[in-house]
C-alpha positions as CSV (number, residue, x, y, z in Angstrom):
1,M,85.2,134.1,102.3
2,N,85.5,130.7,101.2
3,R,87.9,129.0,99.4
4,N,86.0,129.2,95.8
5,A,85.4,132.6,96.3
6,R,89.3,133.8,97.3
7,I,89.8,132.1,94.4
8,T,87.5,134.1,91.9
9,F,88.8,136.9,93.5
10,L,92.5,135.9,92.6
11,F,91.3,134.8,89.0
12,S,88.9,138.6,88.6
13,A,92.3,140.4,89.6
14,A,94.3,138.6,87.2
15,F,92.4,139.0,84.2
16,L,91.8,142.8,85.3
17,T,95.6,143.7,84.9
18,F,96.3,140.9,82.3
19,S,93.3,143.1,79.6
20,A,94.9,146.0,80.9
21,N,98.5,145.3,78.7
22,P,97.2,145.0,74.9
23,A,100.3,142.1,74.8
24,W,98.0,140.1,76.7
25,A,95.0,141.4,75.2
26,G,92.6,138.6,74.6
27,P,91.2,137.3,71.4
28,P,87.7,139.1,70.1
29,P,84.5,138.2,72.3
30,N,83.1,136.3,69.5
31,P,85.7,134.1,67.5
32,T,85.4,132.5,64.2
33,P,84.2,129.3,63.4
34,S,87.7,128.4,63.0
35,D,89.0,129.7,66.2
36,T,86.1,127.6,68.2
37,C,86.8,123.9,66.7
38,G,90.1,123.1,67.6
39,D,91.5,126.2,68.0
40,T,94.4,127.5,70.1
41,A,93.8,131.0,72.1
42,G,95.7,132.6,73.9
43,G,94.5,135.1,76.9
44,S,92.6,135.3,80.6
45,N,90.0,134.7,79.4
46,A,90.7,132.3,76.5
47,L,88.0,130.2,75.3
48,S,86.1,131.1,78.1
49,K,82.7,130.9,76.6
50,N,82.9,127.8,74.4
51,N,80.7,125.5,75.9
52,I,80.3,123.0,73.4
53,P,83.0,122.5,70.8
54,C,81.5,121.6,67.3
55,N,84.2,119.6,66.1
56,P,83.9,116.1,67.4
57,L,87.7,115.6,67.8
58,L,87.3,118.9,69.9
59,A,91.2,119.3,70.8
60,N,91.3,122.9,71.9
61,T,94.4,124.7,73.7
62,A,94.0,127.5,75.7
63,F,96.2,129.8,77.4
64,G,95.2,132.0,80.4
65,F,93.9,132.9,84.0
66,N,90.8,131.4,82.7
67,A,91.5,129.7,80.1
68,L,88.8,127.2,79.1
69,T,86.6,128.8,82.4
70,S,83.3,127.7,81.3
71,N,84.0,125.0,79.3
72,T,81.8,122.2,81.0
73,T,81.6,118.6,78.7
74,G,84.5,119.3,76.6
75,T,86.9,116.5,75.9
76,D,90.6,116.8,74.6
77,N,91.1,120.3,75.5
78,A,94.6,121.6,76.7
79,A,94.4,124.6,79.0
80,F,97.5,126.2,80.9
81,G,96.3,129.2,83.6
82,G,95.4,129.8,86.8
83,G,91.9,128.8,86.2
84,A,92.5,126.8,83.1
85,L,89.4,125.0,83.0
86,F,88.4,126.4,85.6
87,F,84.2,125.2,85.7
88,N,84.6,122.2,83.3
89,T,82.5,120.0,85.4
90,T,82.4,117.2,83.4
91,G,85.0,116.5,80.9
92,V,87.4,114.2,80.0
93,Y,90.5,113.6,78.5
94,D,91.4,116.9,79.3
95,T,95.2,118.9,80.0
96,A,95.0,121.8,82.5
97,L,97.8,123.7,83.8
98,G,97.7,126.0,86.7
99,A,96.3,126.6,90.6
100,G,92.8,125.9,90.1
101,A,93.4,123.5,86.9
102,L,90.5,121.5,86.4
103,L,89.3,122.8,90.1
104,N,85.0,122.1,89.3
105,N,86.1,119.3,86.9
106,T,83.9,115.9,88.2
107,A,84.8,114.0,85.5
108,S,87.2,111.0,84.3
109,Y,90.2,110.5,82.4
110,N,91.3,114.6,83.5
111,T,95.0,115.5,83.9
112,A,95.8,118.4,85.8
113,T,99.3,119.9,87.6
114,G,98.8,122.3,90.1
115,A,98.4,123.7,94.2
116,G,95.0,122.6,93.6
117,A,94.8,120.8,90.5
118,L,91.2,119.0,90.2
119,L,90.8,120.3,93.9
120,N,86.7,119.4,94.0
121,N,86.7,116.3,91.4
122,T,84.4,114.8,93.8
123,T,83.3,111.1,91.6
124,G,86.0,111.4,88.7
125,G,87.7,108.4,88.1
126,N,91.0,107.6,86.4
127,N,92.3,111.1,87.0
128,T,96.4,112.1,87.1
129,A,96.7,114.7,89.0
130,N,99.9,116.6,90.3
131,G,100.6,119.1,93.2
132,A,100.6,119.4,96.8
133,K,96.6,119.5,97.1
134,A,96.1,117.4,94.1
135,L,92.5,115.8,93.7
136,Y,92.0,117.7,97.4
137,S,88.2,117.1,97.3
138,N,87.7,114.0,95.5
139,T,85.8,112.0,97.9
140,T,84.3,109.3,95.8
141,G,86.5,109.1,92.7
142,Y,88.7,106.0,91.5
143,Y,91.6,104.9,89.2
144,N,93.3,107.9,90.1
145,V,96.9,109.1,90.4
146,A,97.7,111.8,92.5
147,N,101.5,113.1,93.5
148,G,101.7,115.8,96.0
149,Y,101.2,117.2,99.8
150,G,97.8,116.6,99.9
151,A,97.4,114.2,97.3
152,L,93.6,112.4,97.1
153,Y,93.5,114.4,100.9
154,S,89.9,114.1,101.2
155,N,89.1,111.1,98.8
156,T,86.9,109.3,101.5
157,T,85.8,106.1,99.5
158,G,87.8,106.1,96.2
159,G,89.3,102.8,95.5
160,Y,92.2,101.8,93.2
161,N,93.7,105.2,93.5
162,V,98.0,105.6,93.7
163,A,98.5,108.8,95.5
164,N,102.4,110.3,96.7
165,G,103.0,112.9,99.1
166,T,103.0,113.0,102.7
167,S,99.5,112.9,103.4
168,A,98.5,110.8,100.3
169,L,94.9,109.8,100.1
170,Y,95.3,111.2,104.0
171,Y,91.4,111.0,105.0
172,N,90.6,108.1,103.0
173,T,88.5,106.1,105.4
174,T,86.6,103.1,103.4
175,G,88.5,103.4,100.0
176,N,89.8,99.6,98.5
177,F,92.8,98.7,96.4
178,N,94.2,102.0,97.0
179,V,98.2,102.2,96.5
180,A,99.8,105.5,98.9
181,N,103.1,106.7,99.9
182,G,104.1,109.3,102.3
183,V,104.8,109.8,105.8
184,N,101.1,109.6,106.6
185,A,100.1,107.7,103.7
186,L,96.4,106.9,104.0
187,F,96.5,107.9,107.7
188,Y,92.5,108.0,108.3
189,N,91.7,105.3,106.6
190,T,89.5,103.1,109.0
191,T,88.1,100.3,107.0
192,G,89.6,99.9,103.9
193,I,90.7,96.7,102.5
194,Y,93.4,95.4,99.9
195,N,95.6,98.8,100.3
196,T,99.6,99.4,100.4
197,A,100.7,102.2,101.7
198,N,104.5,103.2,102.4
199,G,105.7,105.8,105.3
200,I,105.9,106.5,108.5
201,G,102.1,106.4,109.7
202,A,101.4,104.4,106.5
203,L,97.3,103.5,107.3
204,Q,98.2,104.3,111.0
205,S,94.8,104.6,111.6
206,N,93.2,101.8,109.5
207,T,91.0,100.1,112.6
208,T,88.6,97.6,110.8
209,G,90.6,97.4,107.3
210,S,91.9,93.8,106.3
211,G,94.5,92.6,103.4
212,N,96.3,95.7,103.8
213,S,100.3,96.2,103.0
214,A,102.0,98.8,104.8
215,N,105.5,99.8,105.1
216,G,107.1,102.2,107.7
217,A,107.3,102.6,111.7
218,S,103.9,102.5,112.3
219,A,102.5,100.9,109.5
220,L,98.9,99.8,110.2
221,G,100.0,101.3,114.0
222,S,96.1,101.7,114.8
223,N,95.0,98.4,113.3
224,T,93.0,96.9,116.1
225,I,90.6,94.4,114.5
226,G,91.8,94.1,110.9
227,N,92.6,91.1,109.2
228,N,95.0,89.8,107.0
229,N,97.3,92.6,106.7
230,T,100.7,92.6,105.9
231,A,103.1,95.4,107.8
232,S,106.4,96.3,108.2
233,G,108.0,98.5,110.7
234,L,109.5,98.7,114.1
235,N,105.8,99.0,115.6
236,A,103.9,97.4,112.5
237,L,100.3,96.3,113.4
238,A,101.4,97.7,117.3
239,S,97.8,98.3,118.5
240,N,95.9,95.7,116.6
241,T,94.4,94.1,119.1
242,T,91.6,91.7,118.0
243,G,93.1,91.3,114.2
244,T,93.6,87.3,113.0
245,N,95.8,86.4,110.2
246,N,98.1,89.4,110.1
247,S,101.4,89.4,109.0
248,A,104.0,92.1,110.4
249,N,107.8,92.6,110.7
250,G,109.6,94.8,113.4
251,A,110.6,94.8,116.9
252,G,107.2,95.5,117.6
253,A,105.1,93.9,115.1
254,L,101.8,92.9,116.4
255,Q,103.2,94.5,120.0
256,A,99.8,95.2,121.6
257,N,97.7,92.0,119.8
258,T,96.2,90.7,122.5
259,T,92.8,88.4,121.2
260,G,94.6,88.4,117.7
261,N,94.4,85.0,115.5
262,G,96.4,83.2,112.8
263,N,99.4,86.2,112.7
264,S,102.6,85.6,112.0
265,A,104.7,88.6,112.9
266,N,109.0,88.9,113.3
267,G,110.9,90.3,115.1
268,A,112.4,91.3,119.1
269,S,108.9,92.0,120.5
270,A,106.5,89.6,117.9
271,L,103.1,89.7,119.3
272,G,104.8,90.1,123.1
273,S,101.3,91.3,124.8
274,N,99.2,89.0,122.5
275,T,97.5,87.5,125.6
276,I,95.1,85.2,124.7
277,G,95.3,85.1,120.6
278,S,95.8,81.5,119.1
279,G,97.3,80.1,116.1
280,N,99.8,82.6,115.8
281,T,103.3,82.5,114.7
282,A,106.2,85.1,115.6
283,S,109.8,85.0,115.5
284,G,111.7,86.7,118.0
285,I,113.9,86.9,121.1
286,N,110.4,87.6,123.0
287,A,108.1,86.3,120.5
288,L,104.9,85.9,122.0
289,S,106.6,86.2,125.1
290,Q,103.3,87.5,127.3
291,N,101.0,85.2,125.5
292,T,99.6,83.4,128.3
293,T,96.3,81.9,127.8
294,G,96.8,81.2,123.8
295,S,96.4,78.2,122.3
296,N,98.3,76.8,118.9
297,N,100.9,79.4,118.4
298,S,104.1,78.9,117.1
299,A,106.8,81.1,118.2
300,N,110.9,81.2,117.7
301,G,112.9,83.0,120.0
302,A,115.0,83.1,123.3
303,T,112.0,83.2,125.1
304,A,109.2,82.5,123.0
305,L,106.1,82.0,124.9
306,G,108.0,82.4,128.0
307,S,104.9,84.1,129.9
308,N,102.5,81.8,128.7
309,T,101.1,79.7,131.4
310,I,97.8,77.8,130.7
311,G,98.1,78.3,126.6
312,N,97.7,74.5,125.0
313,Y,99.1,73.1,121.8
314,N,101.6,75.5,121.7
315,V,105.0,75.0,119.3
316,A,108.2,77.4,120.8
317,N,111.7,77.1,120.1
318,G,114.6,79.2,121.9
319,S,116.6,78.2,125.1
320,T,113.8,79.4,127.2
321,A,110.9,78.1,125.1
322,L,107.4,77.9,127.0
323,L,109.9,78.4,130.2
324,Y,106.9,80.1,132.3
325,N,104.4,77.6,131.3
326,T,103.0,75.7,134.3
327,T,99.3,74.3,132.9
328,G,99.5,73.9,129.2
329,S,99.3,70.6,127.2
330,G,99.7,69.3,124.4
331,N,102.9,71.8,123.9
332,S,105.6,71.3,121.7
333,A,108.9,73.5,122.6
334,N,112.3,73.6,121.9
335,G,115.3,74.5,123.5
336,F,117.9,74.4,126.4
337,Q,115.1,75.0,129.1
338,A,112.3,74.5,126.9
339,L,108.8,73.9,129.1
340,L,110.8,74.8,132.0
341,S,108.3,75.7,134.5
342,N,105.7,73.8,133.5
343,T,104.6,71.6,136.4
344,T,100.8,70.5,135.5
345,G,100.7,70.6,132.1
346,S,100.0,66.8,130.3
347,N,100.8,65.8,126.7
348,N,104.4,68.0,125.9
349,V,106.8,67.2,124.0
350,A,109.8,68.8,124.7
351,N,113.2,68.7,123.0
352,G,116.6,69.9,125.4
353,I,118.9,69.6,127.8
354,N,116.2,70.9,130.5
355,A,113.2,69.8,128.6
356,L,110.2,70.0,131.2
357,Y,112.6,70.4,133.9
358,S,110.8,71.2,136.3
359,N,106.9,69.2,135.3
360,T,106.4,67.8,138.5
361,T,102.2,66.6,138.0
362,G,102.4,66.2,134.0
363,N,101.3,63.3,132.4
364,Y,102.0,61.7,129.1
365,N,104.8,64.0,127.8
366,V,107.4,62.5,125.6
367,A,110.7,65.1,126.8
368,N,114.7,64.9,125.3
369,G,117.8,66.2,126.5
370,I,120.1,65.5,129.7
371,N,117.6,66.6,132.3
372,A,114.7,65.3,130.4
373,L,111.5,65.9,133.2
374,F,113.9,65.7,135.5
375,Y,111.8,67.0,138.3
376,N,108.9,65.7,137.5
377,T,107.7,63.3,140.4
378,T,104.5,61.9,140.0
379,G,103.8,62.0,136.6
380,S,102.9,59.2,134.4
381,G,102.8,58.2,131.2
382,N,105.6,59.7,130.2
383,S,108.4,58.8,127.8
384,A,111.4,61.1,128.5
385,N,115.1,60.4,126.4
386,G,118.5,61.6,128.3
387,S,121.2,60.5,130.4
388,Q,118.9,61.6,133.2
389,A,115.7,61.0,132.1
390,L,113.0,61.6,134.2
391,L,115.7,61.5,137.4
392,S,114.2,62.9,140.1
393,N,110.3,61.0,139.3
394,T,109.7,59.3,142.3
395,T,105.7,57.8,142.1
396,G,105.2,58.3,138.4
397,S,104.2,55.1,136.6
398,N,103.7,53.5,133.1
399,N,106.8,56.2,132.2
400,V,109.0,55.0,129.2
401,A,112.7,57.0,129.8
402,N,116.4,56.4,128.2
403,G,118.9,57.0,129.3
404,I,122.3,56.3,131.0
405,N,120.7,57.1,134.7
406,A,116.8,56.5,133.1
407,L,114.2,57.2,135.8
408,Y,117.1,57.4,138.1
409,S,115.4,58.4,141.4
410,N,112.5,57.1,140.8
411,T,111.2,55.1,144.0
412,T,107.9,53.9,144.0
413,G,107.2,54.4,140.7
414,N,104.9,51.0,138.9
415,Y,104.6,50.0,135.4
416,N,107.6,51.9,134.6
417,V,110.3,50.3,131.4
418,A,113.6,52.3,131.2
419,N,116.2,51.5,128.5
420,G,120.2,52.8,130.1
421,F,123.0,52.2,132.1
422,N,121.4,52.7,135.8
423,A,117.9,52.4,134.0
424,L,115.5,52.5,137.2
425,F,119.0,52.8,139.0
426,Y,117.5,53.3,142.8
427,S,114.1,52.5,142.2
428,T,113.4,50.4,145.5
429,T,110.0,50.1,145.8
430,G,108.2,49.8,142.1
431,S,106.4,46.4,140.8
432,G,106.0,45.7,137.1
433,N,108.9,47.8,136.0
434,S,111.1,46.5,132.5
435,A,114.4,48.0,132.4
436,N,117.2,47.1,130.1
437,G,121.2,47.9,130.9
438,T,123.8,47.1,132.8
439,S,122.6,48.0,136.1
440,A,119.0,47.7,135.3
441,L,117.0,47.4,138.6
442,Q,120.5,47.8,140.3
443,S,118.6,48.5,143.6
444,N,115.1,47.6,143.1
445,T,114.8,45.7,146.9
446,T,111.3,45.2,147.0
447,G,109.9,45.6,143.7
448,G,107.7,42.3,142.3
449,N,107.4,41.4,138.5
450,N,110.0,42.8,137.1
451,T,111.9,41.8,134.0
452,A,115.4,43.2,133.2
453,V,117.7,42.9,131.1
454,G,121.6,43.4,131.3
455,Y,124.9,42.7,132.4
456,Y,123.5,43.8,136.2
457,A,119.8,42.9,135.6
458,L,118.0,42.5,139.3
459,L,121.4,42.5,140.8
460,N,120.9,44.3,144.1
461,N,117.0,43.0,144.1
462,K,116.8,41.6,147.7
463,T,113.2,40.8,148.3
464,G,111.6,41.6,144.7
465,T,109.6,38.3,143.8
466,N,108.2,37.1,140.3
467,N,111.2,38.5,138.6
468,I,112.8,37.7,135.4
469,A,116.1,38.2,134.7
470,I,118.6,37.8,131.6
471,G,122.5,38.5,131.2
472,Y,125.1,37.3,132.2
473,Q,124.9,38.1,135.6
474,A,121.2,38.5,136.0
475,G,119.8,37.8,139.4
476,N,123.2,37.0,140.8
477,N,122.4,39.1,144.1
478,V,119.3,38.2,144.8
479,V,118.8,37.4,148.6
480,G,114.9,37.3,149.3
481,G,113.2,36.9,146.0
482,S,111.2,33.8,144.9
483,N,109.8,32.2,141.7
484,N,112.2,34.3,139.8
485,I,113.8,32.9,136.4
486,Y,117.2,33.7,135.1
487,L,119.0,33.5,132.6
488,G,123.0,33.8,133.0
489,N,125.3,34.0,136.0
490,T,123.3,32.3,139.1
491,A,122.1,33.7,142.0
492,T,122.4,33.6,146.4
493,L,120.8,30.1,147.3
494,D,117.9,31.9,149.1
495,E,115.4,32.4,146.5
496,N,112.8,30.1,146.2
497,A,111.1,28.3,143.1
498,T,113.8,29.9,140.9
499,L,114.9,28.3,137.4
500,R,118.3,29.2,137.2
501,L,120.1,28.4,134.0
502,G,124.0,29.8,132.7
503,S,127.4,30.4,134.6
504,A,129.8,27.6,135.4
505,Q,127.7,25.0,137.0
506,T,126.2,21.9,135.1
507,N,123.0,21.4,137.8
508,A,119.9,22.9,136.9
509,Y,117.9,23.6,139.9
510,I,114.0,22.5,139.5
511,A,111.8,21.1,142.0
512,G,112.2,17.2,142.4
513,V,115.4,16.7,140.3
514,Y,118.5,15.4,142.1
515,A,120.7,17.6,144.8
516,Q,117.8,20.3,144.9
517,H,116.9,19.8,148.9
518,T,113.4,20.0,149.6
519,N,111.4,20.4,152.9
520,N,108.1,19.5,152.0
521,S,108.0,16.0,150.8
522,A,104.3,15.8,150.5
523,A,104.2,18.9,147.7
524,S,106.6,17.6,145.8
525,V,106.6,16.2,142.4
526,P,109.0,13.5,141.2
527,V,111.1,14.7,138.4
528,Y,113.8,12.3,137.4
529,I,117.0,13.4,134.9
530,D,119.1,10.6,133.2
531,S,122.6,10.7,132.8
532,T,122.7,13.1,129.6
533,G,120.6,15.5,131.4
534,K,117.5,15.0,130.4
535,I,114.5,15.6,132.4
536,G,111.0,13.9,132.2
537,T,109.7,10.7,134.1
538,L,110.1,7.3,134.5
539,P,108.3,5.0,131.7
540,S,106.4,1.3,133.1
541,S,105.3,0.2,129.6
542,Q,106.3,-2.6,128.6
543,R,107.4,-1.4,124.8
544,Y,110.0,0.2,126.9
545,K,111.6,-2.7,128.3
546,D,113.3,-6.2,127.7
547,D,115.3,-8.7,129.8
548,V,112.2,-8.7,132.6
549,R,112.7,-11.2,135.3
550,D,111.2,-12.2,138.7
551,M,112.6,-9.9,141.1
552,N,112.6,-13.7,143.7
553,E,115.0,-13.3,146.2
554,A,116.7,-9.7,145.4
555,S,114.2,-8.1,148.2
556,R,115.0,-10.5,150.5
557,R,117.4,-7.9,152.5
558,L,115.1,-5.1,152.4
559,F,113.8,-5.8,156.2
560,E,117.6,-5.0,156.9
561,L,117.0,-1.3,156.3
562,R,116.4,0.8,159.1
563,P,113.0,3.3,158.7
564,V,113.5,6.5,160.7
565,T,112.2,10.1,161.2
566,Y,113.9,12.9,161.1
567,H,114.3,16.8,160.5
568,Y,115.9,18.3,157.9
569,K,118.6,21.1,159.3
570,Q,117.5,23.4,157.0
571,P,114.0,25.0,157.6
572,A,111.2,25.3,155.4
573,A,110.2,28.9,154.0
574,D,108.2,29.2,157.2
575,G,110.8,28.3,159.1
576,S,109.3,25.2,160.4
577,K,110.8,21.6,160.3
578,P,108.5,19.1,160.0
579,I,108.6,15.8,160.9
580,E,110.1,13.8,158.3
581,Y,109.7,9.6,157.2
582,G,112.6,8.0,155.2
583,L,115.7,6.4,155.5
584,I,119.2,7.3,155.6
585,A,121.1,6.7,152.4
586,E,124.8,5.9,153.9
587,E,122.8,3.0,156.0
588,V,120.8,1.8,152.5
589,A,124.3,2.0,150.7
590,K,125.3,-0.8,152.9
591,V,122.7,-3.0,151.7
592,Y,121.8,-2.2,148.7
593,P,124.6,0.0,146.9
594,D,121.9,0.4,143.7
595,L,119.2,2.6,145.3
596,V,121.3,5.8,146.5
597,V,122.5,8.1,144.4
598,R,125.7,9.9,144.4
599,G,127.0,13.8,142.9
600,K,129.4,13.9,140.8
601,D,131.8,13.9,143.3
602,G,130.9,10.7,144.4
603,Q,128.9,11.5,147.7
604,I,126.0,9.6,148.4
605,E,122.9,12.4,148.2
606,T,119.5,10.6,148.2
607,V,118.1,7.4,147.9
608,Q,116.0,5.8,144.4
609,Y,112.6,5.3,147.0
610,H,110.4,5.0,144.1
611,K,112.3,1.6,143.2
612,L,111.7,0.4,147.1
613,T,108.0,0.5,145.9
614,P,108.5,-2.8,143.9
615,M,111.2,-4.5,146.2
616,L,108.3,-3.9,149.2
617,L,105.7,-5.3,147.0
618,N,108.0,-8.8,146.1
619,E,108.4,-9.6,149.9
620,M,105.0,-8.7,150.4
621,Q,104.1,-11.5,147.6
622,H,106.7,-13.4,149.5
623,L,105.0,-13.4,153.0
624,S,101.8,-13.6,151.8
625,R,102.3,-17.0,150.0
626,A,104.2,-18.3,153.1
627,L,101.2,-16.9,155.3
628,Q,99.1,-19.4,152.7
629,L,100.8,-22.5,153.1
630,E,100.9,-21.9,156.7
631,K,97.4,-21.2,157.3
632,D,96.4,-24.3,154.2
633,K,98.7,-26.4,156.9
634,N,96.9,-25.5,159.8
635,L,93.3,-26.3,158.2
636,A,94.6,-29.6,157.3
637,Q,95.8,-29.8,161.2
638,T,92.4,-29.1,162.1
639,E,90.4,-31.3,159.8
640,Q,92.3,-34.0,161.3
641,L,91.3,-33.0,164.6
642,Q,88.4,-32.6,164.5
643,A,88.0,-36.1,162.7
644,Q,89.4,-37.2,165.9
645,A,87.2,-35.3,168.2
646,N,84.1,-36.4,166.1
647,A,85.2,-40.2,166.7
648,L,85.6,-40.3,170.4
649,K,83.0,-38.5,170.7
650,A,81.1,-41.4,168.9
651,E,83.1,-44.1,171.2
652,Q,81.3,-41.9,174.5
653,V,78.2,-42.5,173.1
654,R,78.8,-46.3,172.2
655,N,79.9,-46.7,175.8
656,Q,77.3,-44.6,177.6
657,A,75.4,-47.5,175.7
658,Q,76.7,-50.5,176.9
659,E,76.7,-48.5,180.8
660,T,72.6,-47.8,180.0
661,Q,72.5,-51.6,178.7
662,I,74.8,-53.4,181.8
663,R,72.5,-51.4,184.7
664,L,69.2,-52.7,182.7
665,Q,70.7,-56.2,182.8
666,G,71.4,-56.2,186.4
667,S,68.4,-54.6,187.5
668,Q,66.4,-57.5,186.3
């Protein structure tokens, strides 16, 4: 026996009982016209034959077990009884009270109260039903309001419904814009969107729905691919695995969401099992704690993104934010141990005492904290701020660190910029570094091309070359450096080609300036300094000279000077002692006191060799003139002797002629 047959049997039994009692006798089977149009009837079958009312208002009232049973199209009717308006299928604006009130009514705008109120209403809309199974079989209806245990229980496609009860809208699977309240409100709604449900299992089986709002312990608990959902509860959206743009609040909010994107969850385990999701925002102690490959996530909590190992472009806040992220890049983490285990990541930004603590090979990282990038050993292009920023970075290059011990243990790094008290403190082989601080590049021993500014700038640099240091004691202890420029205190005497300015000294040590000892005179370029300390060359133009006179006899004693060969006691840079040619300044002073230069202590230092050249020229001119006179004298004597020889020869010729004539005369 089906449900309708059982109800018909019960209604028939009640009718027989009521008709046997005269007090419950109904009206005549054929009521008067006044009874039919706008009438009030009482009885088990009151107005049971009334199908087409004649009054346009049709405001009928019936009492009985099957009151208005056959009224199928009537409107504005009120019936009370077990089968009130039982077979009314299309009527609107009806009010029925009873177990089967408006049971087969399919129309809309009805109000029914009872256990099976509007039970078989399948397409009706805008109905109000109250009862345990109110609007129980309504499957496509919309704009309905039902209250009861099974309110709108079988409504599967209806939209804009409001149901209240434990199983309100229980089997609604595709309905839209529904509001249900109860333990299992919208429990099997699988594809519905824009639903609002409240209860422990609110929208629990909704798997593809989007835009839903559910509140309860398991709100949207089985929603697996839904989008744009809002759930509140302990396990809100707990089984949502692929959904995107969801918002969940609870201890396990979006706990099993594994691939979802753009989710917002709040709770202790918010998005706790999300492994590959991206663009998520989670707040809680273990927010996104097991997210391993996700990117573009934002998490807040003590272990936010704690297990994210290869994710990119994540933002996490917490004491161990992104703690086990090992290969991720482009991450931003804030916390005590932010990005602590990130070992190969690049382009990360971390803030905390141990920010990027174990990052060993990462590149282009920015970390702030006391031990920022503390164990980063091979990274390059990093920027760290803290007292021990980049402390253990040993081989990195192109790093920028700020702190008291910035780049403290960097030993081989190149092209680093560090600012702090002990910036690049133990850097021993680095080159091309720029450091600012009291002990900037203090222990740099072999580095070259460094620029340091600070009180102890390049203080212990022993072998560095081409360094520029600025500070009170800049380059003070440099012993092996060459081609350095120091502004501040003086350095040791073993540096080469050094310009040193500052300290209590009044001498500038430049190649060619007096008192600067050079062991390679052939490579020296004479530079002179006047009494005011101005450095330049000696002018020779007449416009700079007055009282010009011939040197005359001033160079007569020049040949009293003793030219010598010698070797400098101090060897050259290559260790050699080449032979030198010159004079002894002390010997020159005895002959020409004006040709020697004395230091400020009065000690003879050098000879003004440039003045010897014109003196030698003057003597050469004297010798040339004397030689010319002697030459002229000798020429005159030669000519005189030649004349005498010629006369003697002529005399000899005459004598020979006379002897020949005499012999001829004697022979005759």
